[in-house]
C-alpha positions as CSV (number, residue, x, y, z in Angstrom):
1,M,12.3,-30.1,0.5
2,H,10.0,-27.6,0.3
3,K,10.7,-24.8,2.3
4,N,7.5,-25.3,4.3
5,D,8.9,-28.7,5.7
6,Y,11.8,-26.2,7.5
7,F,8.8,-24.5,9.6
8,L,8.2,-25.2,13.0
9,T,6.0,-23.9,15.6
10,R,7.0,-22.7,19.0
11,N,5.9,-25.9,20.5
12,K,7.5,-28.7,17.9
13,T,11.0,-26.5,18.4
14,R,10.2,-26.7,22.3
15,K,9.3,-30.7,21.8
16,L,12.3,-31.2,19.0
17,Y,14.8,-29.4,21.5
18,S,13.8,-31.3,24.6
19,T,14.2,-34.6,22.5
20,I,17.8,-33.5,21.7
21,V,18.9,-33.1,25.3
22,H,17.1,-35.8,27.0
23,D,18.9,-37.9,24.2
24,S,22.2,-36.5,24.3
25,F,22.0,-36.7,28.2
26,F,20.8,-39.5,29.2
27,L,22.1,-41.8,26.3
28,N,25.5,-40.1,26.3
29,V,25.8,-40.0,22.4
30,N,29.2,-40.3,21.1
31,I,31.1,-37.4,19.1
32,A,30.0,-39.4,15.5
33,S,26.5,-39.3,16.7
34,K,26.7,-35.6,17.7
35,K,27.9,-34.7,14.5
36,I,25.0,-36.3,13.3
37,L,22.4,-34.1,15.1
38,R,24.1,-31.0,14.5
39,A,23.4,-31.6,10.8
40,K,20.2,-32.6,11.7
41,I,19.6,-29.6,13.8
42,K,21.1,-27.1,11.7
43,E,18.7,-28.6,8.4
44,V,16.3,-27.5,10.7
45,T,17.4,-24.1,11.6
46,H,18.1,-23.5,7.9
47,Y,14.8,-21.7,6.7
48,Q,14.7,-19.1,3.6
49,G,18.5,-19.0,3.3
50,K,19.3,-17.8,6.3
51,T,21.5,-20.3,9.6
52,M,21.3,-20.1,13.2
53,T,23.4,-21.6,15.6
54,L,21.8,-24.0,17.7
55,G,21.9,-21.4,21.1
56,S,20.7,-18.8,18.5
57,F,17.5,-20.7,17.7
58,I,16.6,-21.7,20.7
59,K,16.9,-17.9,22.3
60,N,14.6,-17.0,19.5
61,I,12.1,-19.2,20.1
62,L,11.6,-19.3,24.0
63,H,12.0,-15.3,24.2
64,K,10.7,-13.7,20.9
65,E,7.2,-14.5,19.2
66,P,7.0,-16.4,16.0
67,Q,7.0,-14.4,12.9
68,A,3.3,-15.3,11.4
69,H,3.5,-18.4,8.8
70,T,0.7,-18.4,6.3
71,A,1.1,-21.2,4.1
72,P,0.4,-20.7,0.4
73,A,-3.0,-20.7,-0.6
74,H,-4.2,-23.4,-2.9
75,L,-4.1,-21.7,-6.8
76,Q,-6.7,-22.5,-9.3
77,G,-6.3,-21.8,-12.9
78,A,-7.9,-19.4,-14.4
79,V,-10.4,-21.0,-16.5
80,E,-12.1,-19.5,-19.4
81,I,-15.4,-20.4,-21.0
82,K,-16.6,-20.9,-24.4
83,G,-17.8,-17.6,-26.4
84,F,-16.6,-15.5,-22.6
85,E,-12.6,-15.5,-23.5
86,I,-10.7,-12.9,-21.5
87,A,-10.5,-10.5,-24.3
88,T,-13.7,-11.1,-25.8
89,C,-15.2,-9.8,-22.7
90,K,-13.0,-6.7,-21.7
91,K,-13.6,-5.2,-26.1
92,I,-17.4,-5.7,-25.1
93,Y,-16.9,-3.8,-21.7
94,Y,-14.8,-1.2,-23.1
95,H,-17.2,-0.3,-25.9
96,Y,-20.0,-0.1,-23.4
97,L,-17.7,2.4,-21.3
98,F,-17.0,4.3,-24.4
99,E,-19.2,4.4,-27.1
100,G,-18.3,5.0,-30.7
101,E,-16.0,5.2,-33.4
102,S,-12.9,2.5,-32.3
103,T,-10.6,3.5,-35.4
104,T,-10.2,7.1,-34.9
105,A,-6.6,7.9,-35.3
106,L,-5.0,10.6,-32.5
107,N,-3.5,13.2,-33.1
108,V,-0.5,14.4,-32.0
109,P,-1.6,16.1,-28.5
110,Q,-3.6,13.7,-27.4
111,K,-0.6,10.6,-27.8
112,L,1.5,13.6,-25.8
113,V,-1.4,13.9,-23.3
114,I,-1.5,9.7,-22.6
115,D,1.9,9.1,-22.6
116,M,2.1,11.8,-20.0
117,V,-0.6,10.7,-17.7
118,I,0.5,6.9,-17.9
119,S,4.5,7.7,-16.8
120,Q,3.3,10.3,-14.1
121,L,0.9,7.4,-12.7
122,R,3.5,4.6,-12.6
123,K,5.4,7.2,-9.9
124,K,3.9,6.9,-6.6
125,E,5.2,10.3,-5.6
126,Q,3.1,12.0,-8.1
127,R,0.1,9.0,-8.4
128,V,-0.8,10.5,-4.8
129,N,-1.8,13.7,-6.1
130,A,-4.2,12.1,-8.1
131,V,-5.3,9.3,-6.1
132,P,-7.7,10.5,-3.1
133,R,-6.6,9.1,-0.1
134,L,-8.7,6.2,1.1
135,P,-11.5,6.9,3.4
136,A,-10.0,6.8,7.3
137,V,-13.6,4.8,7.8
138,I,-12.4,2.1,5.8
139,P,-9.1,0.6,8.2
140,K,-11.5,1.4,10.9
141,L,-13.7,-0.9,9.1
142,L,-11.3,-3.5,8.7
143,R,-10.1,-3.2,12.5
144,S,-13.5,-3.8,13.8
145,L,-13.9,-7.5,11.8
146,K,-11.1,-8.2,14.1
147,D,-12.4,-6.3,17.1
148,P,-15.1,-8.6,19.4
149,Q,-16.3,-5.6,21.2
150,S,-16.8,-3.4,18.1
151,S,-20.3,-2.3,17.9
152,A,-23.3,-0.5,15.6
153,R,-22.8,2.2,18.1
154,D,-19.4,2.8,16.9
155,Y,-20.6,3.5,13.5
156,V,-23.3,6.0,14.3
157,A,-20.6,8.0,15.7
158,I,-18.6,7.9,12.2
159,I,-21.9,8.6,9.8
160,N,-23.9,11.3,12.7
161,K,-20.1,13.4,11.6
162,D,-21.1,14.2,8.1
163,P,-24.5,14.4,6.7
164,A,-23.4,13.9,2.9
165,M,-22.5,10.3,4.4
166,S,-26.0,9.8,6.3
167,A,-27.6,10.6,3.3
168,A,-25.5,8.3,1.4
169,V,-26.2,5.7,4.0
170,L,-30.1,5.9,3.7
171,K,-30.1,6.2,-0.4
172,L,-28.0,2.1,-0.4
173,A,-29.9,1.1,2.7
174,N,-33.4,1.5,1.0
175,S,-32.1,-0.4,-2.6
176,V,-33.8,-3.4,-2.6
177,Y,-30.4,-5.9,-1.8
178,F,-30.1,-4.2,1.2
179,N,-33.7,-3.8,1.9
180,P,-35.5,-6.7,-0.1
181,R,-38.9,-5.1,2.0
182,S,-39.2,-2.2,0.7
183,K,-40.2,-0.9,4.2
184,S,-38.7,2.4,3.7
185,I,-35.6,3.6,6.1
186,S,-35.6,6.9,7.1
187,D,-33.2,7.5,9.9
188,I,-29.7,5.9,10.9
189,D,-30.9,4.0,14.0
190,R,-33.3,2.1,11.9
191,A,-31.1,1.5,9.1
192,I,-28.4,-0.6,12.0
193,I,-31.7,-2.7,13.1
194,K,-33.0,-3.5,9.4
195,L,-29.2,-4.2,8.2
196,G,-27.1,-5.3,11.1
197,I,-23.3,-4.8,11.3
198,E,-22.3,-6.3,8.5
199,G,-24.8,-5.2,6.4
200,L,-23.8,-1.6,8.0
201,R,-20.4,-2.1,7.2
202,S,-21.2,-3.0,3.5
203,V,-23.2,0.2,3.1
204,L,-20.7,2.4,5.0
205,S,-17.7,1.5,2.8
206,A,-20.0,2.2,0.0
207,A,-21.5,5.0,0.6
208,V,-17.5,6.8,1.8
209,M,-16.4,4.8,-2.0
210,Q,-18.8,6.1,-4.1
211,P,-17.2,10.0,-4.4
212,I,-13.9,8.3,-5.2
213,I,-15.0,6.5,-8.1
214,Q,-18.3,8.0,-9.2
215,R,-16.4,11.3,-10.6
216,Q,-17.8,13.9,-12.8
217,S,-16.1,14.1,-16.4
218,P,-16.2,16.4,-19.8
219,Y,-15.7,13.5,-21.9
220,F,-18.4,10.1,-21.9
221,N,-20.3,11.9,-18.6
222,Q,-22.3,8.3,-18.0
223,T,-18.8,6.5,-17.6
224,G,-18.2,7.4,-14.1
225,Q,-21.9,6.4,-12.7
226,R,-21.2,2.9,-15.1
227,L,-17.9,2.5,-13.3
228,W,-19.5,2.8,-10.3
229,L,-22.7,0.7,-10.6
230,H,-20.1,-2.2,-11.5
231,S,-17.8,-1.7,-8.7
232,L,-20.6,-2.0,-6.5
233,N,-22.2,-4.6,-7.9
234,C,-18.4,-6.7,-8.6
235,A,-18.9,-6.0,-4.5
236,V,-22.0,-7.4,-3.8
237,A,-21.3,-10.2,-6.2
238,C,-17.7,-11.1,-4.6
239,E,-19.3,-10.9,-1.0
240,V,-23.0,-13.2,-2.2
241,I,-19.9,-15.2,-4.1
242,A,-17.3,-15.5,-1.1
243,R,-20.4,-16.6,1.6
244,T,-20.4,-19.8,-0.9
245,R,-16.3,-20.5,-0.4
246,A,-16.0,-20.0,3.3
247,L,-13.9,-16.5,2.1
248,D,-14.4,-13.3,4.3
249,C,-17.4,-11.6,2.8
250,Y,-15.9,-8.1,4.0
251,K,-12.6,-8.5,2.3
252,A,-14.2,-9.9,-0.5
253,Y,-17.0,-7.0,-0.7
254,L,-13.9,-4.4,-0.2
255,M,-12.0,-6.0,-2.9
256,G,-14.9,-6.1,-5.3
257,L,-15.4,-2.0,-4.6
258,V,-11.6,-1.0,-5.4
259,H,-11.0,-3.2,-7.8
260,D,-11.4,-0.9,-10.8
261,I,-9.9,2.4,-8.8
262,G,-7.2,2.1,-10.9
263,K,-9.7,3.1,-14.2
264,I,-11.5,5.8,-12.8
265,T,-8.4,7.5,-11.6
266,L,-6.9,7.2,-14.8
267,F,-9.7,8.1,-17.6
268,S,-10.2,11.2,-14.8
269,E,-6.9,12.3,-15.1
270,L,-6.9,11.9,-19.0
271,C,-10.0,14.2,-19.0
272,K,-8.1,16.8,-17.3
273,Q,-5.2,17.0,-19.2
274,F,-7.6,17.2,-22.7
275,K,-9.7,19.8,-21.1
276,L,-6.3,21.6,-20.1
277,N,-4.7,20.6,-23.9
278,E,-7.9,21.2,-25.7
279,T,-7.6,21.1,-29.8
280,A,-10.0,20.6,-32.3
281,Q,-10.6,17.1,-32.1
282,V,-12.5,15.8,-29.0
283,P,-11.5,12.6,-27.8
284,G,-12.9,9.5,-28.1
285,H,-12.6,6.0,-27.5
286,S,-10.1,5.7,-28.9
287,A,-8.1,8.0,-26.6
288,F,-9.5,6.0,-23.5
289,A,-9.6,2.2,-24.0
290,P,-6.4,1.6,-24.8
291,A,-5.0,3.3,-22.5
292,L,-7.1,2.1,-19.8
293,K,-6.4,-1.4,-21.3
294,K,-2.8,-1.3,-21.1
295,I,-2.2,0.0,-17.8
296,S,-6.0,0.8,-15.1
297,T,-5.3,-3.4,-13.8
298,H,-1.4,-2.8,-12.7
299,L,-2.8,1.0,-11.5
300,S,-5.6,-0.7,-8.9
301,S,-2.8,-2.8,-7.5
302,L,-0.7,-0.1,-7.0
303,I,-3.5,2.0,-5.3
304,A,-4.4,-0.7,-3.2
305,K,-0.8,-0.9,-2.0
306,D,-0.4,2.8,-1.4
307,W,-3.8,2.5,1.0
308,G,-2.2,-0.8,3.0
309,L,-5.2,-2.2,2.0
310,P,-5.1,-6.2,3.0
311,Q,-2.9,-8.2,1.4
312,E,-5.6,-10.7,0.5
313,I,-7.1,-7.7,-1.5
314,C,-3.4,-7.0,-2.9
315,T,-2.5,-10.1,-4.0
316,A,-5.7,-10.5,-5.8
317,L,-5.7,-7.3,-7.8
318,D,-1.9,-8.0,-8.9
319,Q,-3.3,-11.5,-10.3
320,Q,-5.4,-9.8,-12.3
321,V,-2.7,-8.1,-14.4
322,G,-2.3,-9.7,-17.8
323,L,-5.0,-12.2,-16.8
324,T,-4.7,-15.2,-19.2
325,E,-5.9,-18.8,-19.1
326,Q,-2.4,-20.2,-17.8
327,A,-2.7,-17.7,-14.7
328,Q,-2.4,-18.9,-10.9
329,L,-4.8,-17.6,-8.7
330,T,-5.6,-17.1,-5.1
331,P,-8.8,-17.6,-3.9
332,Y,-9.3,-14.3,-3.3
333,G,-8.1,-13.5,-7.4
334,E,-10.2,-16.3,-8.7
335,L,-13.4,-14.5,-6.8
336,L,-12.5,-11.5,-8.3
337,Y,-12.1,-12.7,-11.8
338,Q,-14.8,-14.8,-11.9
339,A,-17.1,-12.2,-10.2
340,N,-15.9,-9.3,-12.1
341,L,-16.1,-11.1,-15.5
342,A,-19.9,-12.0,-14.6
343,C,-20.4,-8.5,-13.8
344,E,-19.2,-7.3,-16.8
345,M,-20.9,-9.1,-18.5
346,Y,-24.3,-8.5,-16.5
347,A,-23.5,-4.3,-17.4
348,V,-23.8,-5.0,-21.2
349,T,-26.7,-7.7,-21.6
350,P,-30.4,-6.4,-21.6
351,Q,-32.3,-7.6,-19.0
352,S,-34.3,-9.7,-22.2
353,K,-31.1,-11.7,-23.3
354,R,-29.8,-12.3,-20.1
355,A,-30.4,-16.3,-21.0
356,S,-27.3,-16.1,-23.0
357,I,-25.1,-15.3,-20.3
358,T,-26.2,-17.9,-18.2
359,P,-23.2,-20.7,-18.9
360,I,-21.2,-18.3,-16.6
361,L,-22.6,-18.8,-13.9
362,D,-23.1,-22.4,-14.6
363,Q,-19.1,-22.6,-15.3
364,F,-17.7,-20.9,-12.4
365,K,-20.1,-22.2,-10.3
366,L,-21.5,-19.4,-9.2
367,P,-25.3,-18.4,-7.4
368,K,-27.9,-18.9,-9.8
369,D,-29.6,-16.3,-9.0
370,L,-26.5,-13.5,-9.0
371,W,-28.3,-11.9,-12.2
372,N,-31.9,-11.0,-9.7
373,T,-29.6,-9.8,-6.9
374,L,-27.9,-7.5,-9.2
375,D,-30.7,-6.1,-10.5
376,S,-32.2,-5.7,-6.6
377,V,-28.5,-3.5,-6.3
378,N,-29.4,-0.8,-9.0
379,T,-33.1,-0.8,-8.1
380,Q,-32.8,2.5,-6.7
381,L,-29.9,3.7,-7.0
């Protein structure tokens, strides 16, 4: 019997107990029947390897709130598309992030730096020094999803405390995606009217995450900007796709926004250490790409847990580690896999050749206008 078959709601348990008491009292069951009955009760009260007496079981149900129980999400296989296999797309995308020769051998100091940085980032006590804290506004926005009293006024109070955040919110609010009519939004109050609560929540999240993702670097100075644009594109793609799959749009958006935090963290730490241990050989593609391929996805998962992000996001990020066609994914895990691959191929494909990546939309059953939507995100950013 599957363990979920043992799970009883409060009402079902009360009904069961009432039936047991009623039958025992009015039918005056014999000793043998009582033994069978006790065995059945023991079976019911045995859950996740723990057995309670009937008295403890009933007391626990009647006097305590039951633990939240969520049935396991339906799992889907990570379907690969011919010509857009996971390994192939990753290789192309990393060449986009780190342009140049990929066969240059590393010198000894570079190898030592890479090993040291990876080792440090695996340890939580050292990782916290490399990873900025999750902006305080993100937990507030997550809580607001469950708070029907949450209002735009709460968000305005947050935004107005930080001029830099106000500027970032207005810049994002004026992008074609959030402001398709291109009527200039010049103040926060107008932004609220135009965007609504959901739009403002997304814009505010992007504004506070941008400085964390888009970091300056002494090597491959375009990489930080490219990772930021990809993260924003992936957030929007996740949000758009989530609407078609009855998933929480904001959680999906936040998941896409933070999914590459491991990449930017590892890239930034490697840059810092390469600079401190500078040699005549400038670190190139081979100094960054293999290390990021090796650990960045796992690192994103660790950071999400460090930040205390929702379980759906942490699980989805976990499922991207060592992703293969045989992997089983939750709805959020499948969403992230598909949106990320689509956005990576969008990033590396010139607009004139977009037809070549249309099979991604068809095979994954993604919105037909996704490329146009992503174009609107990048306009004015």
